[in-house]
ROKOLFI-683589 format. One record per residue (C-alpha): residue number from 1; x, y, z. Coordinates in steps of 0.02 Angstrom, whole numbers. Example, Ala and Ser with C-alpha at 12.3 -4.5 7.8 and 13.67 -1.06 7.14 Angstrom:
BEGIN
<r 1; <615; -225; 390>>;
<r 2; <684; -53; 357>>;
end
This chain:
BEGIN
<r 1; <-4344; -5687; 2276>>;
<r 2; <-4491; -5569; 2273>>;
<r 3; <-4449; -5388; 2301>>;
<r 4; <-4517; -5294; 2450>>;
<r 5; <-4601; -5135; 2391>>;
<r 6; <-4674; -4989; 2488>>;
<r 7; <-4837; -4911; 2438>>;
<r 8; <-4841; -4749; 2341>>;
<r 9; <-4974; -4614; 2348>>;
<r 10; <-5066; -4568; 2190>>;
<r 11; <-5113; -4397; 2124>>;
<r 12; <-5246; -4396; 1986>>;
<r 13; <-5427; -4351; 1968>>;
<r 14; <-5548; -4454; 1866>>;
<r 15; <-5678; -4585; 1913>>;
<r 16; <-5824; -4683; 1847>>;
<r 17; <-5977; -4801; 1877>>;
<r 18; <-6044; -4978; 1889>>;
<r 19; <-6088; -5079; 1734>>;
<r 20; <-6267; -5132; 1711>>;
<r 21; <-6369; -5237; 1593>>;
<r 22; <-6307; -5280; 1419>>;
<r 23; <-6381; -5197; 1267>>;
<r 24; <-6282; -5256; 1116>>;
<r 25; <-6315; -5249; 931>>;
<r 26; <-6372; -5382; 810>>;
<r 27; <-6274; -5541; 778>>;
<r 28; <-6240; -5677; 653>>;
<r 29; <-6200; -5860; 655>>;
<r 30; <-6059; -5862; 782>>;
<r 31; <-6151; -5819; 942>>;
<r 32; <-6108; -5982; 1031>>;
<r 33; <-5956; -6093; 1034>>;
<r 34; <-5966; -6241; 918>>;
<r 35; <-5982; -6419; 982>>;
<r 36; <-5870; -6569; 958>>;
<r 37; <-5734; -6651; 1060>>;
<r 38; <-5589; -6536; 1103>>;
<r 39; <-5421; -6582; 1027>>;
<r 40; <-5254; -6521; 1092>>;
<r 41; <-5117; -6456; 980>>;
<r 42; <-5097; -6354; 823>>;
<r 43; <-5063; -6175; 773>>;
<r 44; <-5203; -6050; 745>>;
<r 45; <-5164; -5921; 612>>;
<r 46; <-5264; -5764; 646>>;
<r 47; <-5256; -5614; 527>>;
<r 48; <-5259; -5441; 608>>;
<r 49; <-5239; -5267; 537>>;
<r 50; <-5095; -5193; 636>>;
<r 51; <-4957; -5232; 758>>;
<r 52; <-4943; -5138; 922>>;
<r 53; <-4845; -4977; 901>>;
<r 54; <-4804; -4856; 1043>>;
<r 55; <-4771; -4958; 1199>>;
<r 56; <-4786; -5125; 1111>>;
<r 57; <-4869; -5248; 1231>>;
<r 58; <-4808; -5165; 1391>>;
<r 59; <-4969; -5152; 1494>>;
<r 60; <-4901; -5003; 1590>>;
<r 61; <-4886; -4903; 1430>>;
<r 62; <-4988; -4977; 1288>>;
<r 63; <-5172; -4934; 1266>>;
<r 64; <-5201; -4957; 1079>>;
<r 65; <-5324; -5088; 1018>>;
<r 66; <-5186; -5181; 925>>;
<r 67; <-5092; -5202; 1089>>;
<r 68; <-5246; -5259; 1185>>;
<r 69; <-5270; -5402; 1063>>;
<r 70; <-5104; -5476; 1117>>;
<r 71; <-5104; -5426; 1300>>;
<r 72; <-5275; -5502; 1332>>;
<r 73; <-5201; -5673; 1294>>;
<r 74; <-5048; -5650; 1404>>;
<r 75; <-5100; -5547; 1554>>;
<r 76; <-5244; -5559; 1676>>;
<r 77; <-5334; -5444; 1798>>;
<r 78; <-5386; -5466; 1979>>;
<r 79; <-5571; -5465; 1934>>;
<r 80; <-5666; -5484; 1770>>;
<r 81; <-5840; -5452; 1701>>;
<r 82; <-5960; -5568; 1614>>;
<r 83; <-6055; -5521; 1456>>;
<r 84; <-6189; -5434; 1560>>;
<r 85; <-6062; -5324; 1648>>;
<r 86; <-6070; -5417; 1814>>;
<r 87; <-5907; -5428; 1912>>;
<r 88; <-5832; -5603; 1926>>;
<r 89; <-5672; -5678; 1998>>;
<r 90; <-5507; -5667; 1906>>;
<r 91; <-5339; -5681; 1989>>;
<r 92; <-5436; -5638; 2147>>;
<r 93; <-5567; -5763; 2201>>;
<r 94; <-5668; -5633; 2296>>;
<r 95; <-5669; -5455; 2358>>;
<r 96; <-5738; -5381; 2519>>;
<r 97; <-5791; -5200; 2532>>;
<r 98; <-5739; -5171; 2712>>;
<r 99; <-5804; -4993; 2708>>;
<r 100; <-5822; -4853; 2580>>;
<r 101; <-5634; -4833; 2564>>;
<r 102; <-5563; -5007; 2598>>;
<r 103; <-5565; -5163; 2488>>;
<r 104; <-5489; -5330; 2536>>;
<r 105; <-5456; -5453; 2394>>;
<r 106; <-5419; -5637; 2418>>;
<r 107; <-5298; -5699; 2285>>;
<r 108; <-5306; -5863; 2193>>;
<r 109; <-5182; -5993; 2253>>;
<r 110; <-5076; -6103; 2141>>;
<r 111; <-5058; -5972; 2003>>;
<r 112; <-4892; -5955; 1913>>;
<r 113; <-4825; -5832; 1787>>;
<r 114; <-4774; -5895; 1615>>;
<r 115; <-4593; -5908; 1675>>;
<r 116; <-4646; -6027; 1814>>;
<r 117; <-4630; -5906; 1960>>;
<r 118; <-4769; -5898; 2091>>;
<r 119; <-4902; -5764; 2090>>;
<r 120; <-4919; -5682; 2261>>;
<r 121; <-4984; -5524; 2342>>;
<r 122; <-4815; -5441; 2316>>;
<r 123; <-4843; -5449; 2128>>;
<r 124; <-5006; -5355; 2151>>;
<r 125; <-4924; -5222; 2258>>;
<r 126; <-4784; -5202; 2132>>;
<r 127; <-4908; -5195; 1987>>;
<r 128; <-5015; -5057; 2060>>;
<r 129; <-4869; -4954; 2123>>;
<r 130; <-4797; -4962; 1948>>;
<r 131; <-4962; -4906; 1871>>;
<r 132; <-4965; -4761; 1992>>;
<r 133; <-4794; -4704; 1934>>;
<r 134; <-4828; -4733; 1749>>;
<r 135; <-4882; -4605; 1621>>;
<r 136; <-5023; -4710; 1551>>;
<r 137; <-5202; -4645; 1552>>;
<r 138; <-5248; -4800; 1653>>;
<r 139; <-5179; -4711; 1806>>;
<r 140; <-5337; -4604; 1807>>;
<r 141; <-5434; -4753; 1877>>;
<r 142; <-5322; -4746; 2031>>;
<r 143; <-5360; -4564; 2070>>;
<r 144; <-5412; -4602; 2249>>;
<r 145; <-5297; -4749; 2286>>;
<r 146; <-5183; -4706; 2432>>;
<r 147; <-5108; -4876; 2470>>;
<r 148; <-5106; -5059; 2421>>;
<r 149; <-5039; -5177; 2552>>;
<r 150; <-4997; -5363; 2554>>;
<r 151; <-5080; -5451; 2700>>;
<r 152; <-4993; -5618; 2682>>;
<r 153; <-4957; -5706; 2518>>;
<r 154; <-5136; -5713; 2456>>;
<r 155; <-5227; -5559; 2518>>;
<r 156; <-5209; -5377; 2474>>;
<r 157; <-5292; -5222; 2545>>;
<r 158; <-5330; -5069; 2440>>;
<r 159; <-5360; -4906; 2535>>;
<r 160; <-5440; -4755; 2452>>;
<r 161; <-5442; -4574; 2506>>;
<r 162; <-5631; -4563; 2477>>;
<r 163; <-5774; -4669; 2412>>;
<r 164; <-5747; -4706; 2228>>;
<r 165; <-5874; -4805; 2129>>;
<r 166; <-5754; -4816; 1982>>;
<r 167; <-5625; -4920; 2073>>;
<r 168; <-5701; -5093; 2052>>;
<r 169; <-5739; -5058; 1869>>;
<r 170; <-5556; -5021; 1843>>;
<r 171; <-5503; -5181; 1931>>;
<r 172; <-5625; -5288; 1831>>;
<r 173; <-5592; -5225; 1656>>;
<r 174; <-5480; -5352; 1569>>;
<r 175; <-5387; -5214; 1477>>;
<r 176; <-5349; -5097; 1621>>;
<r 177; <-5244; -5163; 1766>>;
<r 178; <-5156; -5317; 1701>>;
<r 179; <-5049; -5397; 1836>>;
<r 180; <-4863; -5415; 1798>>;
<r 181; <-4725; -5514; 1882>>;
<r 182; <-4623; -5419; 2011>>;
<r 183; <-4475; -5525; 1956>>;
<r 184; <-4482; -5545; 1767>>;
<r 185; <-4562; -5379; 1721>>;
<r 186; <-4460; -5280; 1847>>;
<r 187; <-4295; -5351; 1782>>;
<r 188; <-4339; -5329; 1597>>;
<r 189; <-4281; -5184; 1490>>;
<r 190; <-4406; -5064; 1413>>;
<r 191; <-4376; -5145; 1243>>;
<r 192; <-4407; -5320; 1312>>;
<r 193; <-4568; -5265; 1394>>;
<r 194; <-4632; -5204; 1227>>;
<r 195; <-4605; -5370; 1138>>;
<r 196; <-4615; -5500; 1276>>;
<r 197; <-4747; -5535; 1409>>;
<r 198; <-4733; -5568; 1595>>;
<r 199; <-4908; -5621; 1645>>;
<r 200; <-5014; -5765; 1706>>;
<r 201; <-5121; -5780; 1550>>;
<r 202; <-5149; -5936; 1444>>;
<r 203; <-5020; -5882; 1313>>;
<r 204; <-4855; -5789; 1310>>;
<r 205; <-4772; -5692; 1170>>;
<r 206; <-4623; -5793; 1107>>;
<r 207; <-4585; -5719; 937>>;
<r 208; <-4604; -5547; 857>>;
<r 209; <-4572; -5512; 674>>;
<r 210; <-4598; -5327; 641>>;
<r 211; <-4737; -5297; 517>>;
<r 212; <-4759; -5483; 485>>;
<r 213; <-4821; -5582; 636>>;
<r 214; <-4827; -5601; 824>>;
<r 215; <-4824; -5777; 896>>;
<r 216; <-4897; -5829; 1062>>;
<r 217; <-4858; -5998; 1139>>;
<r 218; <-4963; -6094; 1264>>;
<r 219; <-4918; -6057; 1445>>;
<r 220; <-4882; -6229; 1516>>;
<r 221; <-4901; -6158; 1692>>;
<r 222; <-5076; -6088; 1661>>;
<r 223; <-5181; -6104; 1818>>;
<r 224; <-5352; -6134; 1738>>;
<r 225; <-5442; -6299; 1764>>;
<r 226; <-5424; -6323; 1576>>;
<r 227; <-5258; -6289; 1493>>;
<r 228; <-5263; -6203; 1323>>;
<r 229; <-5291; -6328; 1182>>;
<r 230; <-5195; -6227; 1053>>;
<r 231; <-5006; -6242; 1053>>;
<r 232; <-4983; -6074; 967>>;
<r 233; <-5075; -5923; 901>>;
<r 234; <-4990; -5831; 760>>;
<r 235; <-5065; -5659; 733>>;
<r 236; <-5023; -5620; 552>>;
<r 237; <-5014; -5434; 518>>;
<r 238; <-5107; -5392; 357>>;
<r 239; <-5156; -5207; 356>>;
<r 240; <-5275; -5206; 208>>;
<r 241; <-5451; -5278; 226>>;
<r 242; <-5456; -5347; 49>>;
<r 243; <-5287; -5432; 69>>;
<r 244; <-5347; -5507; 232>>;
<r 245; <-5502; -5569; 141>>;
<r 246; <-5390; -5652; 11>>;
<r 247; <-5298; -5744; 152>>;
<r 248; <-5467; -5803; 215>>;
<r 249; <-5522; -5863; 44>>;
<r 250; <-5356; -5951; 14>>;
<r 251; <-5364; -6038; 182>>;
<r 252; <-5195; -5974; 242>>;
<r 253; <-5277; -5914; 403>>;
<r 254; <-5415; -5992; 507>>;
<r 255; <-5479; -5830; 584>>;
<r 256; <-5476; -5645; 544>>;
<r 257; <-5557; -5480; 586>>;
<r 258; <-5613; -5337; 475>>;
<r 259; <-5653; -5155; 503>>;
<r 260; <-5778; -5158; 360>>;
<r 261; <-5934; -5262; 390>>;
<r 262; <-5964; -5282; 203>>;
<r 263; <-5795; -5368; 184>>;
<r 264; <-5839; -5483; 329>>;
<r 265; <-6000; -5523; 237>>;
<r 266; <-5896; -5586; 91>>;
<r 267; <-5805; -5705; 209>>;
<r 268; <-5973; -5766; 272>>;
<r 269; <-6028; -5793; 92>>;
<r 270; <-5876; -5904; 72>>;
<r 271; <-5939; -6014; 215>>;
<r 272; <-5853; -5936; 365>>;
<r 273; <-5936; -5897; 531>>;
<r 274; <-5954; -5718; 589>>;
<r 275; <-5958; -5691; 776>>;
<r 276; <-6085; -5588; 868>>;
<r 277; <-6046; -5403; 855>>;
<r 278; <-6057; -5274; 993>>;
<r 279; <-6073; -5088; 957>>;
<r 280; <-5939; -5034; 1080>>;
<r 281; <-5847; -4912; 968>>;
<r 282; <-5922; -4740; 988>>;
<r 283; <-5912; -4615; 845>>;
<r 284; <-5922; -4450; 939>>;
<r 285; <-5905; -4289; 842>>;
<r 286; <-5827; -4163; 961>>;
<r 287; <-5880; -3982; 953>>;
<r 288; <-5783; -3821; 976>>;
<r 289; <-5915; -3690; 1026>>;
<r 290; <-5791; -3551; 1060>>;
<r 291; <-5829; -3465; 894>>;
<r 292; <-5929; -3489; 736>>;
<r 293; <-6107; -3553; 712>>;
<r 294; <-6093; -3690; 844>>;
<r 295; <-6071; -3565; 985>>;
<r 296; <-6262; -3550; 978>>;
<r 297; <-6352; -3698; 1055>>;
<r 298; <-6496; -3671; 933>>;
<r 299; <-6381; -3706; 786>>;
<r 300; <-6311; -3861; 872>>;
<r 301; <-6487; -3923; 904>>;
<r 302; <-6533; -3890; 722>>;
<r 303; <-6385; -3995; 667>>;
<r 304; <-6439; -4138; 779>>;
<r 305; <-6621; -4125; 720>>;
<r 306; <-6568; -4128; 538>>;
<r 307; <-6490; -4300; 559>>;
<r 308; <-6584; -4458; 518>>;
<r 309; <-6481; -4573; 627>>;
<r 310; <-6576; -4731; 577>>;
<r 311; <-6535; -4694; 395>>;
<r 312; <-6353; -4666; 440>>;
<r 313; <-6347; -4839; 518>>;
<r 314; <-6447; -4927; 382>>;
<r 315; <-6377; -4840; 228>>;
<r 316; <-6202; -4777; 270>>;
<r 317; <-6155; -4929; 376>>;
<r 318; <-6269; -5061; 297>>;
<r 319; <-6352; -5092; 465>>;
<r 320; <-6186; -5119; 555>>;
<r 321; <-6214; -5002; 701>>;
<r 322; <-6342; -4933; 821>>;
<r 323; <-6409; -4761; 865>>;
<r 324; <-6314; -4714; 1021>>;
<r 325; <-6287; -4592; 1162>>;
<r 326; <-6111; -4535; 1210>>;
<r 327; <-6103; -4699; 1306>>;
<r 328; <-6092; -4823; 1161>>;
<r 329; <-6244; -4933; 1135>>;
<r 330; <-6140; -5091; 1153>>;
<r 331; <-6075; -5044; 1325>>;
<r 332; <-6175; -5141; 1456>>;
<r 333; <-6198; -4979; 1554>>;
<r 334; <-6271; -4878; 1409>>;
<r 335; <-6448; -4811; 1426>>;
<r 336; <-6568; -4849; 1284>>;
<r 337; <-6600; -4711; 1156>>;
<r 338; <-6788; -4684; 1138>>;
<r 339; <-6910; -4571; 1046>>;
<r 340; <-6897; -4452; 1194>>;
<r 341; <-6709; -4430; 1181>>;
<r 342; <-6684; -4242; 1156>>;
<r 343; <-6655; -4186; 976>>;
<r 344; <-6625; -4362; 911>>;
<r 345; <-6779; -4382; 800>>;
<r 346; <-6757; -4300; 630>>;
<r 347; <-6865; -4144; 610>>;
<r 348; <-6810; -4033; 466>>;
<r 349; <-6950; -3906; 495>>;
<r 350; <-6898; -3880; 676>>;
<r 351; <-6715; -3873; 627>>;
<r 352; <-6750; -3732; 504>>;
<r 353; <-6853; -3640; 634>>;
<r 354; <-6709; -3648; 758>>;
<r 355; <-6587; -3583; 627>>;
<r 356; <-6704; -3439; 586>>;
<r 357; <-6722; -3398; 771>>;
<r 358; <-6532; -3397; 786>>;
<r 359; <-6518; -3282; 634>>;
<r 360; <-6416; -3413; 540>>;
<r 361; <-6526; -3489; 406>>;
<r 362; <-6382; -3557; 303>>;
<r 363; <-6229; -3587; 412>>;
<r 364; <-6070; -3673; 351>>;
<r 365; <-5993; -3795; 474>>;
<r 366; <-5826; -3884; 456>>;
<r 367; <-5806; -4069; 503>>;
<r 368; <-5633; -4148; 506>>;
<r 369; <-5612; -4337; 506>>;
<r 370; <-5480; -4472; 480>>;
<r 371; <-5460; -4483; 292>>;
<r 372; <-5325; -4616; 301>>;
<r 373; <-5413; -4734; 422>>;
<r 374; <-5582; -4818; 449>>;
<r 375; <-5631; -4800; 267>>;
<r 376; <-5791; -4895; 299>>;
<r 377; <-5850; -4750; 409>>;
<r 378; <-5823; -4614; 278>>;
<r 379; <-5998; -4636; 203>>;
<r 380; <-6069; -4581; 371>>;
<r 381; <-5998; -4407; 349>>;
<r 382; <-6051; -4398; 167>>;
<r 383; <-6230; -4445; 209>>;
<r 384; <-6230; -4322; 354>>;
<r 385; <-6181; -4188; 228>>;
<r 386; <-6333; -4230; 122>>;
<r 387; <-6451; -4234; 271>>;
<r 388; <-6393; -4067; 341>>;
<r 389; <-6412; -3986; 171>>;
<r 390; <-6601; -4016; 183>>;
<r 391; <-6605; -3896; 330>>;
<r 392; <-6497; -3768; 241>>;
<r 393; <-6336; -3815; 332>>;
<r 394; <-6178; -3834; 230>>;
<r 395; <-6063; -3966; 302>>;
<r 396; <-5886; -3939; 240>>;
<r 397; <-5794; -4106; 252>>;
<r 398; <-5608; -4101; 287>>;
<r 399; <-5519; -4268; 261>>;
<r 400; <-5359; -4265; 363>>;
<r 401; <-5219; -4385; 404>>;
<r 402; <-5198; -4466; 573>>;
<r 403; <-5040; -4364; 602>>;
<r 404; <-5137; -4204; 571>>;
<r 405; <-5274; -4248; 695>>;
<r 406; <-5163; -4331; 826>>;
<r 407; <-5119; -4167; 916>>;
<r 408; <-5305; -4140; 950>>;
<r 409; <-5330; -4299; 1050>>;
<r 410; <-5155; -4310; 1123>>;
<r 411; <-5113; -4130; 1165>>;
<r 412; <-5280; -4040; 1161>>;
<r 413; <-5244; -3939; 1005>>;
<r 414; <-5392; -3832; 952>>;
<r 415; <-5496; -3870; 798>>;
<r 416; <-5626; -3782; 691>>;
<r 417; <-5810; -3822; 724>>;
<r 418; <-5812; -4013; 733>>;
<r 419; <-5694; -4161; 730>>;
<r 420; <-5738; -4347; 726>>;
<r 421; <-5628; -4451; 842>>;
<r 422; <-5692; -4629; 862>>;
<r 423; <-5656; -4713; 1028>>;
<r 424; <-5658; -4889; 1097>>;
<r 425; <-5741; -4972; 1247>>;
<r 426; <-5696; -4898; 1416>>;
<r 427; <-5696; -4978; 1586>>;
<r 428; <-5821; -4855; 1658>>;
<r 429; <-5955; -4751; 1571>>;
<r 430; <-5903; -4583; 1644>>;
<r 431; <-5738; -4598; 1552>>;
<r 432; <-5833; -4567; 1390>>;
<r 433; <-5874; -4393; 1454>>;
<r 434; <-5707; -4343; 1527>>;
<r 435; <-5624; -4298; 1360>>;
<r 436; <-5745; -4153; 1331>>;
<r 437; <-5808; -4110; 1507>>;
<r 438; <-5661; -4133; 1625>>;
<r 439; <-5540; -3991; 1651>>;
<r 440; <-5395; -4090; 1578>>;
<r 441; <-5497; -4164; 1436>>;
<r 442; <-5408; -4150; 1268>>;
<r 443; <-5570; -4107; 1177>>;
<r 444; <-5640; -3992; 1311>>;
<r 445; <-5689; -3823; 1241>>;
<r 446; <-5832; -3795; 1363>>;
<r 447; <-5741; -3709; 1505>>;
<r 448; <-5836; -3553; 1553>>;
<r 449; <-5983; -3602; 1443>>;
<r 450; <-6145; -3612; 1543>>;
<r 451; <-6219; -3736; 1419>>;
<r 452; <-6108; -3871; 1496>>;
<r 453; <-6133; -3827; 1680>>;
<r 454; <-6270; -3954; 1715>>;
<r 455; <-6175; -4093; 1626>>;
<r 456; <-6020; -4059; 1729>>;
<r 457; <-6122; -4067; 1889>>;
<r 458; <-6201; -4231; 1836>>;
<r 459; <-6031; -4304; 1790>>;
<r 460; <-5959; -4259; 1961>>;
<r 461; <-6110; -4336; 2046>>;
<r 462; <-6097; -4496; 1944>>;
<r 463; <-5915; -4517; 1992>>;
<r 464; <-5952; -4506; 2178>>;
<r 465; <-6117; -4601; 2185>>;
<r 466; <-6088; -4776; 2254>>;
<r 467; <-6264; -4845; 2237>>;
<r 468; <-6274; -4935; 2067>>;
<r 469; <-6457; -4892; 2033>>;
<r 470; <-6434; -4710; 2078>>;
<r 471; <-6278; -4702; 1971>>;
<r 472; <-6370; -4777; 1823>>;
<r 473; <-6500; -4638; 1836>>;
<r 474; <-6363; -4507; 1839>>;
<r 475; <-6285; -4581; 1681>>;
<r 476; <-6456; -4574; 1597>>;
<r 477; <-6477; -4391; 1648>>;
<r 478; <-6300; -4352; 1592>>;
<r 479; <-6324; -4432; 1421>>;
<r 480; <-6489; -4341; 1401>>;
<r 481; <-6417; -4172; 1450>>;
<r 482; <-6270; -4192; 1330>>;
<r 483; <-6397; -4234; 1194>>;
<r 484; <-6506; -4085; 1239>>;
<r 485; <-6364; -3960; 1240>>;
<r 486; <-6277; -4050; 1095>>;
<r 487; <-6110; -4042; 1184>>;
<r 488; <-6056; -4185; 1070>>;
<r 489; <-6140; -4248; 912>>;
<r 490; <-6158; -4437; 908>>;
<r 491; <-6221; -4515; 745>>;
<r 492; <-6205; -4695; 806>>;
<r 493; <-6092; -4826; 882>>;
<r 494; <-6021; -4973; 783>>;
<r 495; <-5927; -5136; 811>>;
<r 496; <-5740; -5113; 833>>;
<r 497; <-5709; -5263; 723>>;
<r 498; <-5803; -5399; 631>>;
<r 499; <-5729; -5567; 678>>;
<r 500; <-5741; -5716; 562>>;
<r 501; <-5671; -5892; 571>>;
<r 502; <-5676; -6059; 482>>;
<r 503; <-5789; -6156; 600>>;
<r 504; <-5744; -6319; 511>>;
<r 505; <-5567; -6293; 579>>;
<r 506; <-5579; -6177; 730>>;
<r 507; <-5696; -6249; 861>>;
<r 508; <-5756; -6191; 1032>>;
<r 509; <-5733; -6005; 999>>;
<r 510; <-5854; -5862; 1029>>;
<r 511; <-5840; -5673; 1034>>;
<r 512; <-5864; -5565; 1188>>;
<r 513; <-5928; -5387; 1215>>;
<r 514; <-5759; -5320; 1268>>;
<r 515; <-5661; -5379; 1116>>;
<r 516; <-5539; -5472; 1229>>;
<r 517; <-5546; -5636; 1128>>;
<r 518; <-5524; -5721; 1296>>;
<r 519; <-5616; -5874; 1225>>;
<r 520; <-5462; -5918; 1122>>;
<r 521; <-5399; -6010; 1276>>;
<r 522; <-5547; -6128; 1260>>;
<r 523; <-5540; -6148; 1070>>;
<r 524; <-5462; -6291; 973>>;
<r 525; <-5420; -6342; 796>>;
<r 526; <-5487; -6493; 706>>;
<r 527; <-5335; -6598; 665>>;
end
């Protein structure tokens, strides 16, 4: 029996905007799915770098990239987005915007969860009420949701307290509001939820070996017009890139991803296909202007002018990246960086003039970064150090462990001068700005600083603007203002991972901008 749930009110305060046209980075051979006649059966061995940690694969808790890899195969959302950022049907076949604060969604009929139970409106009500009561950051997308009501078995009504242009973006991001079973998930223990799945997706987690592998088995009840061809996907956990490359070369896996594009190139040299990459991982360097040289906007602008961002992409990252605003270049809603972008074109002479004007011709600035992670990105900081030196700026690099930096992005602990904290794709572009502009932002050191006043006003306007074109203009203005005031320093954005596979064995697979690997449901193995 389905449980009858009442609707809870939500208290939160963040919102965002509508996705626009795609602007992704360069690609390689794997842009389209390969041909051939699909064959059912077989086990795909896919090498990944880490298993989900805190929260496991519980969609109410987990947000880490390692968890999304698994959850995207097992859970689904009411709406989805195509590669251009356009909203498309998911578990809901359509949505109607009744007015500025009311949305009616018609649910897909004939859908079952992986345990065989029926998917109905009550599961949607239960799912969203549970998100509202959870501690996950996803709850921020429901800041204005006051009620979700079942109107029969296959229709739900969402009521908001005020117009919120971020709401549909939250519903349509595959990694945000994954629908769970109001029977299976509700009855499961916290431990079970972390290592089992209770969704409608094409695969379900059936085996979990800590530090070794996670196995997903085909959901025989999957509603899609085409059932998954693969019987199983075994995600083999191999933390080291070079060890993963060895598994590729030995043929013990048929697919893998790498954090280092040069390692992926070696797999390509061995005959494997590399999928199209999307620069959706931003590399923002957050600034603490409360004291020190960076309290002066002229020094911040000098730092930005001293950077040759094209050289950072081409030399430090071997071309694997793109010059980017705060909104990552690979996000479909990101504006295009141009020659007119404030303080983005290297000008050492102007940088020195600004430093002289500020009375700081040779400042020393500290930059902390993850020394035990993302080793392929370390050359970025080293080349930045060389570039800033040409303007008379000493960049003091501080390599720190993840545990040392974690309190900064989890609890808002202060930091000296600058800290690099890479982030992944977000459902709505204004969420890229919240960490350093919103009152509760963990990296916000701009309270009371007039340099950030305009950006805060633009962010608030972008969150409340419901017209997509007007909102796009606000995001452009916001990105430009952040660049002008150098509220955050952004050297580039990069791909989250470089996916490779043996196209002689794995057929019908292609990458997607959101890193969801949703196309695995349509892939097959040559037998």
